[in-house]
N, C-alpha and C positions, 0 to 999 in steps of 0.2 A: 767577219766571215759571211760568206753567201752561199746558198744552196737550196735545194728543194726538200721540203718536209713531205714524207710519205707515211701512209699508215703503217704503224709499227716502229717508226723511227724513234730513237731515244732523243729526248729534248730536255734542256734545263731551263726552267723558269726563273727569272730574277725579278724581284721587286725593286723599284727605285726607291730607296729607303727615305731619302729626304723628302721626295714628293709624297709618299705615303704618309709620313709623319705630319706633313702640312695639311693633308686631307683629313686625317684623324682628328687633329686639333680643331679644325673648322667644323667637322661633323659633330663632335662632342659638344662644341660651343653652341650649335643649334638646338640641342636639347636643353641646355641651360637657358638660352634665349627664350625658347617656347615656355618655360616654366616661369621665367621672370616676367614675361608679358602677361601671362594669366594671373600672376600675382598682383601686378600693379594695375591692369587694365580691367581684369575680371575673368570669370571662368567661361565667358562666352568666346574667348579667344580660342581658335583652332588653326592648325597648320593648314594652309591652302596651296602649298607648293614649296619647293626649296631647290637650291643649287649648293653643292658642296665642291669647291675647286680648290687647288693648292694655294692660290693666292687671295681667295676671299670666300665668303659665304653669302648666300641670299636666302631670305626667309619670308614667305608670304603668309599672311594671317588674316582671319576675320576680324574686322574692327571698322566701325563707321565714321571715324573722325581722325584727323591728323594727330599725332603725339605732340604735346607740348614739350619745350625745351626742358621743363622740369621732369616730365615723364621719361624722356630719353636719358636724362641723367640718372634717374631712379633705376631704370632698367639696366643701364650700363653698370652701375655701381653693384647691383644685385648679382649680376653675372660675375663681375670681378671678385666679389667677395666669396661666391661659390667656388670659384678657381683657387683662391688663396686658402680655402677651407681644407684642401688637400682630400677631397672626397674620393674615395675608391670608386672605380667604375666596374660594375659587376655584370657579367654576361651569364644568362641562364636560359635553359630550354625547358618549356613546361607546356601543359595543356592550355589552350586559348582561354577557355572559361576560368580556369584557375587564376590566370594572369589578370583577367578582366575583374574578377572578384577581389583581387588584391589591390585594385586601383590603377592598373597599367592603362596609359593613354594609347588608344589605337586611332589610326588615321581614317577619317570619314570616308566611306566608299571603297577603302582598300579591302581585298579579299585575303583571308588568312586561312592556313591549314589547321588541322587539328592541334598539332604542336607548333609553337611559336617561339621566337627568340626575343628575350627581354633585355633591356639595358637599364641598369639601376645605378643611379648616382646618389651617394649619401651613405648614411650609417645603415647598418642591417635592420635595425628596428625603426628607422625613421628616414625613408627614402626622400632625397630632395627632388629627384626627378625619376620617373618610372615610365618607360615607353616600350612599345613593341617595335623592334628595328632589326634589320639585317645587315647594317653597315659596319665599317671598321671604326674603332674608337681608341682613345688613349687609355691607359691603365689607371690614371689618377688625373683629376681635374687640374692639378698643379702643373701638369705637363703642357696644358694649353698656352700658358703665358698670358700676356695682357690681351684684353679685348676692347675693341673700339668700334662704335657704330659710325659708319661713314656717311650713310644717307637713309632717309625714311620718306616714303611717298605713296601715292595712290597708283594701284595698277588696274582696278576695276571697281565697280560699285560695291562698297562693303568690304573690300580687300586691300590691305596695306602691305607694303614691301619694306624691309630692312635689309640693308647690305652692311656687312661688317668685316673686319680683319682681326686676325689673332696672331700671337707669337711675334716672328720677325716683321710679318706684314704690318702689324699694329705699331711696332717700334718704327718702321720706316715711314709709315704714314704720319706718325706723331713728329718725327724729325723734319719731315718735309713741310709740315704746317708751322713748326716753330722756326724754321728757316725763312718761310714766307713772311711770317709776322716779323722777324727781325729785319728783313729787307724792307718792309713797308715802314717800320719805325725808323729805320736809317734815312729813307726817302723823306720822311716827314720831319726828320732831324729832332726826334724826341725819344725818350726811353720807351722800351717795349710796354711797360705798364701804363704809359700816357698816350699810347697809339690810338685806342679807341675813342677817348675823349677828343683828341686832335681831329679825328675823322669826323666826329659829330660837329665840331666847331666849323670845320671846312664846309660841311654839307649845309649848315645853317647859313654861312656866308654866301654860299653858291645860291641858295634859295632866295636870299635877300637880293642878290644881283639880278636873278631871274624876275623877281617881282618888280624891281626897278625898271629893267628892260621892258617888261610888259606895259608898265605905266607910260614909259616914253613912247613905246610903239604905239599905244592907244591914242596918246596925245598927238603923235604925228599923223595918225590916220584920221583923226577928228580934224586937224588943221587942212589935211588934204581934202577931206570932204567938204569943209566950208568953202575952200577955193573952187570946188568943182561945181557947186550949186549955180555959180554965176555962168557956167556953160549951158544951162538948160535952154532948150528951144521947144517951140510948140509945134506939135505935129497933129493936124485935125483937132485943134483945141486942147490937146493933151501935152503937159510938159514932159520933156524927155532929156535925160542925161545919159549919154552913151560915150564911154571913154575907156581907154586902157589905164590901168593903175599898177602900181608896184607894190606887191604885198608879199609876205613870206609864205603864207599858207591859206588854205580855204577858209579857216574860221576868221581870219583877219579880213578876207574879202567879204564874208557875210556881215561882220560888224560894220564895215564901211558902207555896205549897201544899205543896212538898217539905218545908220546915221544919215546917209544922203537921203533916203526916203523920208526920214523924219523932218529934215531941213527943208526938203522940197514941198512938203505939205500935201501936194496932190500931184500925181504923175508916175512915170515909169523911170526906173533906173536900170541901166544895162552896163555892166562892167566886164572888162576883158583883162586877163592876166596870164603870165607864163609861170607856172608853178611846177617844180620838179621837172623842168624842160618840157612841159606839155601845155597846150593852150587851154584855157578854161573860160567859159562864159557864164555869168551869173546875172539874173534879172529879177528885179523886185518891183511890185506895184502896190501903191497906196490903197487903203480900203475903199475909198470912194471910186477909184478907177476900176478896182474889181467889181464894184456894185454896178458899174456902167457896162460891164461885160468884158473888161480887160483881163487878160490871162498871161501871167509871166512865163508859164510853162510852154504856151504856144509860141511865144517870142523865142525862147531858147530852142525849141524844136525846129523853128524856121532857120535860125542862125547856125546851129551846130553842124549841119552838113557842109558848111563853107570851110570849116576848119578840119573836115575829115573825120567827123564824128557824130554823135547824137546825144540828145538830152531831153529834158522835160521836168515837170514838177507841178507844184500847186499853183493856183491862180496868183497868190501873193508873193511867192518866191520859187525859183527854179534854177537849175544849173546844168551845164553840159560840158563835155570835154571832147578833144579831138587829137589828131596827130600832126596837122599842119600849122606850125606856129607862124610861118610867114603870112598866112592867110587871116591871122586875128584882126588886124586893122581893116580888112575888107569885110570881115563879119560885122564888126561894130559899125561900119559905115552903113550896112544893110538894116540896122536896128530901126531906123525911121520908117522904112517901108513896112517892116514886120509890125510895128505899132500902128501905122496908118491903116493897115489892112484889117485891124480889129474895129476901127472907128470910121470905116469908109462911109 
């Protein structure tokens, strides 16, 4: 039905029962979570914000370190034990000071009236949790159902955040995780209980492959450097190797320059490469050349504009990048003039 509400109109308000129950479960769970955190982490823990939605809860709290897996397990177990304990949830209105004197937890910075609403979880003579709160709650903790922490992380300096699910949300989350684990196990062709060890074994094999690849790559770079030394020429009495190289990354390029510089003994090394589809120039000078006034940074500074970029660096090593890959060979050909200009 559609219509216009006017002052004095009779209306009927209806609560979405399923949604309300989900919110109540998550809200009461935040009280249990707050108490469990204080129990396992310390009484310095205080609520710093929260969100209670039908599908999840979010709880921010003061603490200066990430929770360990063991702490997360302890907190989760403590909340679930409180749920299974069938604690009654008691709502009461009383003077603010009376509630505080009884040990009720109040939110820091929150303003309260003379009469406050309190939420008590636990036995009459031994409350498991006791807070000032104006929200909706279940009547008994057993109505919350299972509780699961989904994530824990930092949101600000000294403030952590936990996201969790309860009831059907927790059941669905657990089912999805179990199904994911089952798919992983089937992909690895092992039973579920052996999946973790299989992943660890594969990870170690992959690490070994990477180590072997790095060893072979370094060997190839060293062999390439040895062959390039023979291309050195003299420019105003300074030996120079200026050439294009095929390397996978900048680190490999630096290692090759270091190797070449060492093999050269005295002189300049200027390398060019296409890395991630962009031209890069790297120059290196031996200590004696630097002592004579040689400067790798000035060489790179002179060559980088040719490839449409800029660069510079230290006297002993520098690099620059650009956008024009087609001009890389032209830039390397200009290296001799750039070096000669320093020893004219």
